[in-house]
C-alpha positions in Angstrom: 23.4 -20.4 -23.9 25.2 -17.1 -24.3 25.3 -14.5 -21.5 23.0 -12.3 -23.6 20.4 -15.0 -24.1 20.6 -15.8 -20.3 19.9 -12.1 -19.6 17.0 -12.0 -22.0 15.5 -15.1 -20.4 15.9 -13.6 -16.9 14.3 -10.4 -18.0 11.4 -12.2 -19.6 10.9 -14.5 -16.5 11.4 -12.0 -13.7 10.8 -8.5 -15.0 8.1 -8.7 -17.6 4.5 -8.6 -16.6 1.5 -9.1 -18.9 -1.9 -7.5 -18.2 -3.4 -4.0 -18.4 -1.2 -1.3 -17.0 -1.4 2.5 -16.9 2.0 3.9 -17.4 3.4 7.1 -15.8 2.6 8.8 -19.1 -1.0 7.9 -18.7 -0.9 5.6 -21.7 -2.2 2.0 -21.5 0.1 -1.0 -22.1 -0.4 -4.8 -22.2 3.2 -5.2 -20.9 5.2 -3.8 -18.0 8.9 -4.3 -17.6 10.6 -3.6 -14.3 14.3 -4.4 -15.1 15.3 -3.7 -11.5 13.8 -7.1 -10.6 16.5 -8.7 -12.7 19.4 -6.3 -12.5 19.4 -6.2 -8.7 19.2 -10.0 -8.3 22.4 -12.1 -7.8 21.7 -14.1 -11.0 21.1 -10.9 -13.0 24.2 -9.2 -11.7 26.4 -12.2 -12.4 25.4 -12.0 -16.0 25.3 -8.2 -16.4 28.8 -7.7 -14.9 30.7 -9.7 -17.5 28.6 -8.4 -20.3 29.2 -4.8 -19.3 32.9 -5.4 -18.9 33.1 -7.0 -22.4 31.2 -4.1 -23.9 33.5 -1.5 -22.3 36.6 -3.4 -23.5 35.2 -3.6 -27.0 34.4 0.1 -27.0 38.0 1.0 -26.2 37.0 3.0 -23.1 39.6 3.1 -20.4 37.9 2.6 -17.0 39.7 4.0 -13.9 37.0 3.3 -11.4 33.4 2.1 -10.9 31.0 3.5 -8.4 
């Protein structure tokens, strides 16, 4: 499994809820995604970090610091 597919699986498992939700906009949705449940977990961070670093390197951006 690639890191991207692991991240998608984590998001589907941990962050996606099915049901009837009223969004902040007032609209109704059958799905609600709270990505923080994945991005702030140890497993999510261990996948997101390398993916973000790879993306930055591919973009050619020079990173001096992260905060």
